[in-house]
N, C-alpha and C positions, 0 to 999 in steps of 0.2 A: 607489812601488808595489812590492809584494812579487813576487819572481820566481815565475813559473809560475802565477800567479793572474790572473784577469781580472775587472775591475770591471764591474758591470752597473748600469744605471739602470732603476729600476722605476717605472712609471706606473700609476695607477688611474684609469681613464677611465669616466665615467658614460655610460650609453646616450643620455642627453639631448644629449651633445656629438657624437654620431655621426649623421650624416644619410646613410643608405645609398641609393645610386642605385636598387638593386633594390627596396628598401622603398618608394621613391616610385612605382616602376612598379606594385608590388602595390596601392598605394592607388588607382591609376587603373584597374588591371586585376585585379579580384578573382579571375578565373579562374586566376591564377598559383598559387593554392593547390593546384591540381590537380597541380602538379609536386613536391609534398611527398611523399616516399616514406613518411614516418611515417603520414600520413593514410591511404594505401592499405593499410598494415599493419593499421590498425584494422578495415577492411572484411574483410580476410583472417582476422583473429582472430575476427570474428563468425561466419564460415562454418566455421571449424575448431575452435571451442570452444563452450561452452554459454552464451556471452554473448548476452543477449536483444537484440532490435532497438532497444528504447528505451535500453538501456545503451550500445549502440554509438553512437547519435546523440548521447547526452549526452557520451560520451567524445570524439567527433569535434568537437563544439562547444567543449569545454574545451581540446582540443589546438590547434585553429586559431585560437580567439579571434575577433578582429575580422576575420580573413581568411575566416571561414566564410560561405558564401553557399549557400543551399538550392538555387537554380537550377543552380549549377555542378555539384553532386553528384547531380542528379536521375537522370542516366543510370547512374551507379554504383550508386545505391540500387535502381533498377529491375532491375539485373542480379543482385541478390541473390536475387530471387524467380523466376529462370528455372531451367529444368531440371526442374521438377515434382518437387522433392524430391531430385534427384541433385546432391549438393554438388560433384562433380567438374565438371559442366557449368557450374554457377554460378561456380566458380573460374576456368574457362577464359574465360568471358564477361567476368569482372572483369579478368582479365589482358589480354585484347585491348583493353579500354577504357583500361587503364593504359598499354599500349604506345603508344597514340596521343598521350598527354601526356608520357610519360617513355620515349623509345625506349631499348631495352636495348642496342643497338649503338652508341649515341652516346657520344662522348667529351667530357669536360669541357674547356672552353676556358679559357685564362688570362685572367682578368678584367682584369688590368692591361694586357695587350697588346692586347686586343680593344677597349678603351675608351680614349678620349683622357685621361680623368681619372676618379678615384674619390674621392668625398667622404670616405670613411673613411680612406683613405691620406693624403689632403690634411690631414685633421684631425690625424692623428698627426704628420705632418711639421711642421705649424704648431706643435704642442706642443713638438716637439724643438727647433725654432728658438728659440722663446721661452724654453725652459728653458736652452738653451746661452747665450743672450744675457743671462741673469739677469733676465728680465722677470717681473713678478708673474703667477703662474699663477692660474687660477680656483679657487674653493673646492672644486669638484667634482673637481679633478685633484690627486692626491697623488703626490709623488715620493719615492723612497727609494733613495739611492745607497749602495752598500755592496759588500762582498766576497761575491760569490755565484757559484756555478757551476751554476745551475739550467739543465737542458736544455730546459725549457719556454719557449716564446716568448710565447704568449698563453694565459692561464688565467682562467676565470671566478672572480671573487672573492666577490661577493655578488650578490643580485638587482639587476640593472640596472647592474652595474659590471664592468669587465674589467681584469685585471692584465697589463700589457705589460712584458716584461723583455728588454732589449737590451744588448749590450756597449757600453761607453763609447766605443769606437772606431768604432762603426757608427751609422748613422741608423735611425730607426724604420721609415722607408719601405723601406730595403733589407731589413730582416728580414722585414717583412710580405710584400713582393713575392717573397721567396725561398721562403716556406713555404706561403702561402695561394694555392690555385689554383681555389677555388670561390667562388661568390657569398656575400657576408656578409649574413645575414638578421638581423632584430631578435631580440635575446636569444640568438642562436646563432652559433657560429663553426665552420666546417667546414675541415678540413685534410686534404690527401692525402699528407702527409709520413709515411713509414713509421716514423719515430722517435717517434711519438706526441707531437708538440709541443703538442697541446691535451689536457691531462690534468686532470680535476677533482680538487679537493683532498678526498680521501676519507680519513677517519679509520678506524682499525681497532679493533674491540672484539670480543674472543673471551671468552665466547660473545656473539653479537649477531644482529641481524636485518638481512638485506640484500635488495635488489631487483636482479635481474640486468637489464642493459640491452642485452645482445647475445646472439646465439645462438638455439637452438631454444626456450629457456626465458626468452625476453625478457619482462620485467615480472612474472615469477614471484617469490614470496617464498621465501627460503631461510634456513636456520639456519647461522650461522657456526661451524664446528667447530674449525678451526685456521688459522694464518697462517704462511707461509714468507717471511721478510723478504728473503733473497737474491734469490728469483725474483719477489717482489712478487705472490704468488698466495695466494688464500684458498680453503680447502676448505669447500664448502657441502653441506648436506643439503637436498634438495628432493624433493617428492612427484613421482613419475614420471608421465609422460603416455603411456608405452609399455606399460602394463599393461591395455590395453583388454579388456573382457569379450568373449570370442569370440561371445557372443550379440548383440553390438551390430551394428547394420545399417550397413555402410559406414563412413564416417569422420564421422558426424554429431556425435560427442562425443569429446573427448580429455580425459577427466576426470583429475584428480589422484588417484592411488591409492597405497596403501601395499602393499608386497609382503609377503604372508603368509610369515613365516619360522618355522622350528621353535622351540619353546619353549626358552629359555635360550641361543639363538644370536643374537648381535647383529651380527657381521660375517660376510658371506658374499657370494658372487658369483652373478649370474644373467644368463645370456646375455652374458657378457663384461663386465658392468657391476658395480661394487662397490656394495653396499647396506649401510647401517648403520641398525638399528632400523626396517627397512622403508622407509627413505628412500634415494633414489639419491644417490650421492656424486659431486660435480662440482667440478673445479678451475677457477677463473676468475681472470683477472688483476685486480688491484685497480682498474684503470681501467674494468673492465666491470661493476662492481657499485656500488651506492649504499647506504650505510648508512641505515636508517630507524629511527625511535624505536619504533614499534609496528606490527605487522602487522595484517591484518584478523582479524575474529573467526573466520572460517572457517579461516584458516591456523593460528591458535592452537589450535583444536580438533583439527585434523589432526595437528599436532606433539605435542599432548598424548596423542592416541591411539597415537602411535608409541612413546611411552615414552622419548623422547630428552630427557635432562636435565630430569627432572620439576620440580626446584626452580626452575630458570630459567624454564621455561614457566609455572609457577604464579605467579611474580612478574610475568610479562608479562600473564597473565590479570587479576591484581589491578590493574595499571596501566591496562589497557584499561577495566575497570569504573570506575576512579576518574575517568577523563576525563568521565564522565557523572554524577558526583556533583553535587548541587545544593545551593544555599544552604538551610540548615535541616535537612539530613540528620543523623541521629544517628550518631555514630561512637564507637568505644571504642579507647582506646590500649592496644595489646597488647604493646608492648615499649618499652624505654627507661626513663628516670627517672620518667615519669608513667604507667607501666603500671597498668592497672586503672581509670583515670579515664574519665569519659564527657564528651562535648562535642557542640557543634553546629557544623556546617560553615559557615564564613563565606565562604571563597573557596578555589578549587583552582587551583594553578599546576602544570599537568601537565608543562610543559617543565622546571621546576626540581625536580619530584618532591616538592613540599611542598604542604601544605594549612593554611589559617588556621582554627584551631579556637577556639571560645569555651567556656572551662571555667568561667566565672564563675557560670553558672546551674546547674551540676551539683554536687549535694551530695557530699561526700567528697573533693573535690579537695585535694591537699596544698598548703596555703597557705604552708608553710615553704619549698617549692621554687620556686613560681611566684607571680606577682602575679595573683590571680584576677580583678582588674578589667580586665586587658589580655588580648587574644587571644594565643594561642600558635601559632607556626609549627612544625608537626610533619611529619616525613617521611611520605609516603603509605604507605610500606611498614610503618610502625608503627601504622597506623589500620585499623580494620575497620568497615565500614558495618553498621548494624543495621536489618533489615527485619522487621516483626512482622505478625501476623495483624491484619487490619483496615486496613492501609496501602493506599492507592490507587497502583497502579503502571502503567507502560506499557512494553510490549515494544519494544526498540530496533529501528529499521529496519535498522541495520547489524549486528545480532546474527547468530549462527549458528543460530538457531532455524528451525523450519519456516516457509515463506513465508506460510502461513495464520495464523500467530501474530504475525507482525511488524506493529507498529502497533496491536495490540489493547490495550485498557485494561480494568482490572478491580480487584477487591478481593482481597487476599491472604487465603486461607482457612487455610492451614497452611504452616509452614516446616519442611522436612525437610532438615537439613544444608545443602547448597548449592543445593537446589531449592525452588521455590515452587509451591504449588497455588493457582491464580488463578481467580476467578469472573469470566467475561466480563460487562462491564456492559451489553452490547447483547443477546447471545444467551442470557445466563444459563446458559451451559455452563461446565464446569470444564476447565482445561488445565494442564499442568505445564511450567515453563520453569526455566532456570538463574537463580540470583540475580544473576549478572554480566550478564545480558541484559536487565535492566529498569532503568527510571529512576523515581524516586519523586517525591512531591510534585507530582502532576499536578493541574491545576485541577479542582475538584470537578464531577462530572457527575451530581449528583443523589443520590449515595451518600456516606455519611460516611467519612472517612479513619480514624475510630476507632470506628465503629459496626459491629458484626458483622451482616451481612445474613442470617445463618442462626440468629440468636438466638431463643429462645422468646419467649412473650408478655412484654413488658417491664412491669416494675412501675412504679407512679406515682412520678415523681421529686418531691422536695420543691420547693415553690414559694418560692424564696428569691432573694436578690439577688447570689449568687455568679456569677463569670464563667462563661459557657457559650458553646458554639458558636452563632454567629449574632448575638451581642451586638455593640454598637458599643463601640469601645475608643479611648482617647486615652492616649498615653505622657506621663506627668507628670514623670519624672525627667530632669534636665538631661543632655545628652550628644548622641551622633550621632542618636538616635531621638527627640529631644525634640519633643513636639507632633505626632508622627506619628499619624494616625487610620486606622481601617480596621474590618474585620469579623472577629471571632474565628472561626478555622477549626479549632483544636484546643486543648485544655486538658489539661495533664499535672499531676494533683493531687499525684503523688509528688514531682515536681521543682518544683512550685509555679511553673510557667511556662505561658505561652500563646503560640500562634502566630496571627498575624492577617494578612489580605490588605490591603495598603496601598491606601487609597482612591485612585481614579483610575487604577489599574493592573490588569492581568489576571493577572500571574504573579510579582509581587514579594511575598514572604512574609518577615515578621520574627518572631523569637522573643525574647521578653523575659520577665523575672520578673513575676509577678502584682502584687507590691507596687509596681512601677514604673508601673502603669496605673490608669486610672479607667474603669470599665465601666458602661454603661447598657443596659437591656434593649431589644430590638428594638421600635420603636414600632408596627410593623405587627401585633403580637400582639393577641389578643382580650383585652378588659378588661371588668370588670363595670360596668354603668351602671344607675342606678335605673329608668330608663325601659324598657330592653330586656333587662336582665340580661346574660348572656354572648352572647346572640344566636347560638346554634348548636344545631342539632337533628340527629337521625339522618338519614342520606342526604345531608347536606351534604358537599361536597368541600373538604378542608382541606389546608394545607401547613404543615409544621413549620418554624418560624423561630427556634427556640431549643432548646438541649439536645442530647443525644447523637444523637437522630434527626433532626438538622437537614437540611433540604431534602427529606425524604421527604414524600410526599403520598398521599392515599387517601380513601376514602369513610367517613364517620363511621358506626359501628355502634351505639354506645351513648354516652349522656352521663350522668354521675353528678354531679348538682349538689351532693350532700352532700359528696363528697370533692373536688369541683372538678376532675374528670378527665373525659377522654373516651377512647374506644377506637375506633381506625380500622383498616382493613385495609391493612397495609403490603404491600410487594412479595413478602414471603415468610412473614409471620406477622402476627397481630393485635398491635397495639402500643397501650399505654395511656400517656398523657402528661397533665400538667396542662393545663387549658384555656388558660391564659395562655401556653402554649408554641406555639400554633398561630394561623394566620390563615385565614380562610375564603376559598376561591377562588370557589365557586358554591354557591347554596342549593338545597334540594330542590325549591323552587317553580319553579326555572329549568330543571329536567330535562325533557327531551322525553318525552312519554307514549309515543311510538313506539319508544323504546329497548327495550321489552320484546320487539320482533321481532328484535333483533340476535342473530345466531347461528341464526336459524330460516330455513326455506325460504320464498322469495318467487318471484313470476313477473313477467316483463316483459310489459307489455300494449301498448306503443307503440314505434315506431321500428324500425330495421333488425334489432333483436334480439328482436322480438316472439315470444312463446310460449316463450322460453327460461326455464329454471328455474335458480335459484341460491341462494346463502346470503348473507343480509344481513350485512355486516361493520361498517358505521359509517353515521352520519347527520351530515351537514354542511350546516347551513342548509336550503336547498331542494334539495339533492342528496344522494345516498347512494352507497356503494360496495358492489357485489355481486360475489361470486365465482361466475361462470357456469360453463359446461361446461369440463372439462379444466383447472380451476384458474385461469382467467383472470379478473382483477379489473377491473371496469369501473365508471366513474362515470356514474350516470344521474340523471335528474330524479326526484324523489320522486313526482310525479304519473304517472310511467310504470311504477311498480312497485306491486304489490299483494301482500298477505300471503295465506296459505292460507285465512284466515278471511274474505277478501273485503274487507279494509280497505286503502284506499290509504295510502301512507306519508305523504302530505301532510295526513292527517286526514279526508279524505272517504271516501265509500262508493260502490260500484259501483251503476249503475242496475239496474232489474229485468231488462232484457233482457241486459245484460252479465253479471249474476249467474247467469242461466239457462245461458248458454254456459259460464261458469266452472264451474258444477256439472257440466255434461256433460263438460267436459274432465277434471275430477278423477275422474269415473266411469271414463273410459277408461284411467286409470292402473292400475286393478286388473284381475286376471285374471277373465274372465267364467266363469260356471258352464257346464260342458259341456252340449251339447244332449241327450246320451244318458247315462243313468246306468250302462249296461253295454254290452258288446260286442254288436252286432246279430247275429242268427242268420245262418247261411250262405245260407239260402234266403229269398226274400221272404215275409213273414208274410201270412196271409190278410187280405183287405180288412176293415178295421174302420171304425167310425164315427170321424170326426176328433174328437179330444178338444179340449176348450176350451184355448186357449193359457194357459200359466201367466203370472201377472203378473210383470213384470220389477221386481225390487226397486230398481233404479237409475233407473227411469222417474219422470218428474215428472208429478204429477197437476195439470194446469193448471186444474182446476175450483176448486182452492183459491184461485187468483188472483181468481176472481169474488167470493169472500167479502171480498177486500181492495179491492173497488170498481175492479177492473181489467177492462176490457171484453175479451170473447173475440176481438174483431177485432184488438185491439192485441197480444194474446198470440200470435196466429197469424201476424202480420206479421213478416217477417225484418228485422233491423236494417239500416239503410243502411250502417252502418260496423261491420265485424266486427273486434274487437280481437284475435281469436285467429287471424287469417288474414293472411298476408303480402300487403299491398296495394302498388301501385306507389308511393304517396306515402311508404310506410315506408322505401323504399330511398334516399330523398333524404338522410336523416341519415347513411347510410353513404357516399354520394357526396360530401357536403359536410364530411366529417371533416377535421380538421386534420392527420391523418397523411399524409405524402407518398405519392404513388402508387408510388414505387420502394421504399418501406420494406417489409421482410418482414413487419412487424407487420400490414400492411394485408391480406395474404392468409392469414397463419398463423392469425389470429384470426377469419377470415371464416366465418360459418355456412354459406356456399355451398360451401366446400371441406372442411367437417368430415368428410363421408362419404368423400371421396377420400383425405384425409390419414389416415383410419382404416384404409385398405386398402393404400395405396402409400407407399413411402418417397420423400421429397422430397430432392433433391440440392442442397446449399447450399455456398457458398464462404466461407471464414473471412476476415474483414477484419482490418486491424491492430488489436491489442488492447494494453492497458497491461500492464506487468510484474506479476509476482506471481500470474498465472493460468495454468492448464494450456494455454489456447489461444493464449498469446502466441507460442509457438514453432510454431504451426500456421497462420501467415499464408499465405493464398493456397492452402490445402489444402481438399479436399472432405470434407464430412461428410454424413451422412444422418439424417433424422428417424426416430424410433422409431414403430412401429405396434403396436397400434392407437391408442395415445394418445401424442402427441408432447409432452405436458405431464406425463408420469408415468414415473419411473424405477423399477427394481425396489426401491430403498430407500425410495421415497415420492415425493410430488409435488415438482415443481421450484419454485424461488422465483419470485416475481412478476416478469414480464418476461423469463423464461428459457424455453428449450425443451430437450427431451431429444434428444440426437443420439448417433450411433454413429460412431466413427472408428478408424483404425488407428494404433498406437503408432509414433512416429518412431524410437525408440531400441532397442526390444526386440521380438523376434518372439513376441509373446504373443497375437496375434489382435486381434479387435475389442474396443474398450472403450466403455462407455456413460457419458455424463456430461452435465451441463447447461451451456448457453452462453447469454449474453444475446442477444436477437433483434437488438440494434443492431450486433452484431459479425458478422453473417452476411448474405449476399445470395443471391438465387436464381441458380442456375447454368443458363444456357440450354443446350438439347440440341445436340449436334454429331454428324454422321454420318447414317446412314440406319437406319431400323427402330427408332429410339429412341422410347420412350413418354414423353409429356410432357403437362402439364396447363396450361391457360390460367389465369393468376392475376389477371387484371383485364379490364375491358371487359364487353361484352354476353355473351361466350362464357365467362365465368368458371366454372370447375369442369368444363369440357369436356375430355375426354382425346383426344389425337390421337397418330398415329405419323408420325415424320419420313420424308420421301422423300429430301430433301437439305437439309442444314443445315451451313453453313460457320461456322467459329469467329468470324470478324470480320464476317460478313454479318448485316445487320439483318433479313433476310427468311428465313423457314423455309417450305419446301415440304412439305406433308403428303400422305400417300397414303391412299386409301380402304381401309377395312378391310372385307373381305367376310365 
């Protein structure tokens, strides 16, 4: 042994070989997770940052894993919504609950002295004995004896393994008992030794991306600017949380902000803190940071805006986009020996920074440099993805785009540098996103990936046997794709290749040369038969099963048997295709004759909505959907709805008595002629003979009924059942509704409360809502309905199932804001105090307005006072 050096023995121990006593206790007592400080930090982060409630729960479940139990954390979750918007009160309540489980004045006890034995220490001692005696050690225990002077005693090596380094003259148990003074939990080791005996193996890369693990900026992403090896410190640039807008209310948000600096000045100080490119400079010990391969999209955009190392940030953005490249994406080699060639992505290895590209199908590849029959592995930095107009894309949920754009799908209309103009496939509205924020080759949703949805009237395509979208394909060439079958989704005539969806799968696409395949037309297409011809006429509904307009559908406008083509109304234009490219969905004979009333005004004649007028939207078998007052859509029986012409939607007609009342009701909708043609004189006129009364143009001459063999006695008799008057039996439909009694939909859509809601604001409380909405951060807050129409905003009517409300902004003092919220996320707020006006929303007194005399918050009884 050399003088002055100490030999150490290094063991790598799998977690499977460690049976911790406390972990056994945790298995029996799930509430022990309440003693985890990191879990309480997640709750505090939710209150002090813009983290949503759903994100907090997801992060808490991921952090605790199997230790998470919803019942254990119920009290802590409830404390988040105390204080009525005051974050300081919620923080105090959370701290008091935490104090009961983790006393701040308590001191850690020595686990080895307080317990007679510890399975972790015993396991290490057993390993030490077997190693010293030359016994055969398990395959999961690795020993490395050598000359080392590492100051660390226990270091995490990889996931599920620990590196234990001890001097050759000491036992493992002596080292562990000297330095470890806290309980050992699964996957984690805690040490109170000030010499940092537990140090993660952190590599340094400048420039690079790091996540801080300690301090006020814990879990924040920072840019590595420089590294000082003697002090083992790294200088980081992070977006400051101390630049809050003075207009912010309290401490509701601690947003990451860039400090606005004078033009041309990169280094400066502000409030004693150094800033570089608008980012705050922080020095952290190497053990307090973790190097990460890629930051989030929001962090990338923030550092790009700062102007810090644009080249490095640009490479990071490219790598972020590359992790969402899919098999079949078109790429172009922009640098290297193969610069200028095109290929198809086969596989992306984001950890290695490479992608497997197929250049065999791309004309112009340099066959002298590569074997075109074999895929080529190329660095991702040398590749550039190509997105063209007509491609179907989806905005990534993890992108830095606006929340209302995330998850949307649509067709690319225009590509402008690094931005895309996309047409939403659902709302048919356009929006602009970055090209790095989208993913291509999404499963077809009815629109073609190569068919422009804004193209003019299409010309008739030749009826030939060439490969087209929608055809069935079989790969005939021997290889990896031999005898693969599927449906053609795209054909590139320039590259002479096609892409097809593999049969039996939903998202597996393959791209092969056309000569490798055998294509057959779709058997569902229309064909000519001597008996029936093409069997398609105008007003038939067809769907395109072959060609560029694949999967589009519409109503046939014209059939040209001479040219064997038909023209149908597409989603944006009239499209002409060969007849053999389409299949018929329904014929004109199957159309409902009552469809002519769709979009016109109708009246309800039966049920609890009797006498209400609305607009007919759709017909479904024996039911229909009608937009009633204030934009509410209801599904009613066709026998309960009548058109303005007196036709029942089920095909019947009103009786004579019902028709009389119907005409009288229509007459009352118009303004009557005034009784006087001019202003009367100031003094009474002299008595004159009473003139004969003028006939009323809206009156009904019942003498006509006698000509139709209807007796006068029948015409003068009032009907026993009045369809235009609310009868007691009509309210049975409302009482037997499937809507729960406590649901706000029950009273918000009630006709008995329509007059009250048109004059008074109703106070509602917001329920927990999903992320991505404005009301997700307004849980347990109060909002008020708009008057006179709670279904109408200044910009237009609200969506179906929503109501218009007014609320106060949480973050900025900008007054009240108006927006819409689904009725399922609000609940009626009972009155509290005295002298408060409230309305009864259910029962026999529904619609009655009272004033409170005494109403306690948690009391189920409200005392009212008499209004004089």
